[in-house]
N, C-alpha and C positions, 0 to 999 in steps of 0.2 A: 564551310558554311553549315553542312549537315551536323557537324560536331557542336557548333554554337547553338543550333536549334535544339539539339538533344539536351544540352546542358540547361537551356532555358526552360524546356518542358519539365526536366527533372526538378528544377528549382520550384516551379509552380506546384508540382506534385508534392514535394516536401513541405512547402508552405501551406497547401491545403490540408495535408495530413496533420501537421502540427496544430493548425487552427481547429480542425475537427477534434483532435485529441484533447486540446485544452477545453473545448466546449463540453465534451463528455465529462471531463474532470470537474468543471465548474457545476454542471448539472448534478453530478453525484454529490458534490460538496454541499450544494443547496439543499439536497434531499437529506443529507446527513446532519446539517447544521440546524438546530432549533431556531425558529424565527418568531418574531413578535410584531404585532401591528402597533405603530405609534403615530404621533402627530408631529409634523414639522412645518415650518413656514413655507409658503409658496414662493417667497422672495425674501431678501434681507429686510428685516423690520427694524426701524430706527427708534431711538428713545422718544417717547411722547405719543407714538401711534396707538390708536385704539383698535383692538383686534376685532375683525369681523370674519364671517365664514369664508369669504373669498381669499383670505390670507392663510388658510389652513389646507393641508393635504395629508392624507393618510398614506403611510409607507410601511413596508415590511423591512425589518433590519434583524440581524442576528441577535439572539438573546444576550450574548456577551457584550454587545455594543449598546444595549439599552440601559439608560440611567434609571436607577431605582427611584430617584426623586422627580422623574419626568411626569408632567401632567398629560394624561392620555384621553381626557374627556373634552370633546369639542365645546359642549355647552358651558363648561367651566371656564374655558379660555375666552369665549366670545364676550366682549365688553371690557376685558381687562386692558390696562394701559402698560405699554412696554416702557421700562425704565432703564434697560440695558439692551443694546442691539442684539437681536437673535438672528443668527445666520440661517440660510436656507437649508443647510445640511445638519442642523442640530435640533435637539428636542427642546421643548418648552420646560423651563424649571421655574419654580415660584419666586426665587430671589431676583429674577430678571423682570418680574411682572408686579403690577399693583392693581388692587380692586377699586382704587379711587376713580371717580368720574372727573373729567376735565372740563366741566361746565358748571355755572353757578346754580345753587339751589336756593331755597327760601331765604330771603334777607341778604343775598349776595349779588354782586354785580361785577362785570368786567371793568377794570381800570387800567389805563396805559400810562407808563412813565418812561421818560428817556433814561438810557443807561449806557454803559460802555464796558469794555472788556475787563477793566480793573474792578469796577463795581460788581460785575458778574463773576467774581472769584477767578480771575484770569481766564474768562470765557469758558467756565466749566458748568454754568447753569443751563439747564435744558427744560423744555416744556414738560409739565407733569411733576417737576421737583417741588419739594417743600424747603423753603429757606427761612433763616432767621434774619431779622433786620436790626442793625445797630446804627446808632448815631454817634459820630465823633464830634465832640464839641470844639469850637475854635479856641476857647479858653476853658480851663478846667473849672468844674463847678464844686463849690465848697459844700459838703454835706456832713451831717452827723449820722453815723451808723453805729448802733450798739454802744453809745456813750463815747465814741471816738470820732475825731474829725478826719475827713478824707477829701482829697482832691480827685473828683471823678473826671476821667478823660473821655469815657465812652460808656453808653448804656445800651442794653438790648431792649428794644421797644415792642417788637412783634416776634412771635414764635410761630413756626409751622405755616408760613404764608404760602399759599398755593400759586405756583407759576403756571399760568394757562398757556402762554406762548412766549418765546424769545425770538424777536424778529430783527432783521437788519434794517438799516435806514431805507433800503430799497423795498422792504416789505416781505422778504422771503424768510421762512423759518430757519433758525440756526439749529443744525443737527450735527451729528458726528460725521466726520469725513468718510467717504466711501472706501478709502484705503486704510482705514483704522481697524485693525484686526485684534487689538488687545482685548477688547470686550468680548469678542466672539469666542476666544479661546480661553477666557478666564475660567478656571476650574471650580471656583467657589465664590461665595459672597464677599470674602475678604478682598477680592480683586475688583469689586464692583465699580470703583471709581477710576480704575486705571485707564479705561478707554476714553476718558474725556480730554485727553491731551491733544486732540485734533478736532477740527470743525470745518464746516463748509463756508464760514463767513465770520463777520464781525458784528456783535450785537449792537443795536441802536435803540431798541425799546423793549421793555418787559411789559407783558399784559398779565395782570394779577386777577385773582378772584378774591374780592374783599367785601366785608361788611362795612357799614357806614363808620363804625367805631375804628376799624382797622385803617380805613381810608384816612380818617381824621388824624390818627396817630402817625401815619406815613407822611402826610403833608406837614404836620407840625414838626416832625423829626427833620424833614428837609429844610425847614426854615430855621431850626435851632442849630444845625450843624451839617456834616457831610454824611449822607446815607451810605452804609456799607452792608452788603449781604454776606452771610456766611452759609456754607453748605454743610449741613450735618451729615452723619453717617446715613447713607442713602437707604439703609435697611430700616431706620428707626422712625422716619417722618413720612410714611407713605399714606397714612390715614388720619382721620380727625380733621377738625377745623382749625384755622388760624385764630390766634388770640393775642391781645395786647398783654404785656407783662405787668406784674404788680409794681415793679419799680417805675414804669412809665406812668401808671395811675397815680403814684405818689408825687411824681415830678412834674406832671403836665401843667399844673397851675402855679409852678414855682418859677424862679428866675432862670432855671435851666432851659425852659421852653418859652419864657416870656421875658425878654431882656428888660432889666430895670424894674421888674415887678416882683413883689413878695419880699420875704426875709433874706438877709444876706447869707445866712446859713440855713440850708434846707435840712429839716429833721426827717430822716427816712425810717429810723428804727431798724427793725430786722428786715433784710431783703436777701434774695438768693444771690450768693456771692458770684455765681456763674453768669449773672446778668449785668455785672458792673465791671469796669476796668478803671484802675486808678492807683493811688498810693496813699498811705496814711500820713497825716500831717505830723511832723516831729514835734517834740515837746516844746522846743523854743518857739516854733511858729504858732503853736496852739496858745502859748502865753501871750504872744503879740495879738492874736485874734480874740483874746478874752473879752475885749470891749465890745465885740460884735454880738455877744449874747444879748 
């Protein structure tokens, strides 16, 4: 029994000694390692959240662990919108944030429209995003572009549309799933979209910030065909206002958006080729359509 007690006491002494020695080592290492004060989140911040002072904490980290592109000024961070989740143990970097405000300004209003996962780019759209709006026509539209006939199957009608909220049918915000770590460990902006492969629910409605002109284009587009959203490079559409496209302006009073109204062939002239989808009419078909001129 005495031997067991002696071994137990010896174990405690060895454990205490090793703990004390490690503590001395770490204290010396902290003294020898240059430190820097930086800012990290007080918790995980999801896409679409607007940063306030309660979300920030000042911490000291080794200089070697400090990012050169980190934002270390709290006043700069306050009011910015998170576009990529920021983990509680990482620094703030500009490519995960946006200066845009998630509220309407002069001439803008909130508008809500029903949606689904497919429309929302396989459930990748989040609040704070900027999306482009396309219309897929049920039947191709015959147009003349640069003296050639085309069958248009789809056109982009709105660019840079501001998504204020993405909500489920039950009314809660669709965000990135809590177990989704791809965005947290992304090393640069090229991986910015990779974290959107997971979510906390299924979208049922999108709330947009729109002007009257954009609202009218969106409604007319929904009547003319099927609305589809596209999600551009998330680094490129963070600022500025949404706007209707030139090709929509040229088509809105034609048969494309008003069934049975206007000329059979819509003359567009020059348009941005990135705003239209379709194919050129072959020579034989053009000859058959010659009487439509």
